[in-house]
Steps between C-alpha positions, in 0.01 A plus 500: 500500500154645432446805285389822663139579412398848387234696687247419226580130515455511878165679461386233253605223742311663789186560290503140377477388864253749649282803441685807625465877507780728386570582866538130586729451199712801598538369855595151377757637256635789706416764239266799496133447417528754216773288342269197501242699300775586247574127453141373474439590131814304409396209723161502324664480156733221614208301640303535175807403294525177705132422448393607850253759626558775756174536692440829676258510795372856464509769765190545709375796701480391861249777575226440239606171338563636148717255300740641238437206263548696176832655602786406264794640698712306748528789745230551763244779455525809715136526603159351440298659218172421679554622859835685456644292783871421511486184716560250219610139488802474270494274195656154530672297231535128423643307206301201369579251230264534205307192405 
């Protein structure tokens, strides 16, 4: 009999296998996207504690190409600071083993 995995353990498993956005994680797990963003800081700490890294592919404005590379939050930005556009690519997450 296998143990039931928590949502955070399932997120870690999925992010070990592939780069995913919060929307893709929410669809895979059957939870709301907002709930995924609540779990990500804890997933980050768990990954670091295990000697892994959580890489974040930053959001990008699809109108002017601005990349939010200095953003430290897991949630997506609301609009682009350069062109004020709201058509943004959401950040994606992936767990890597540190070398």
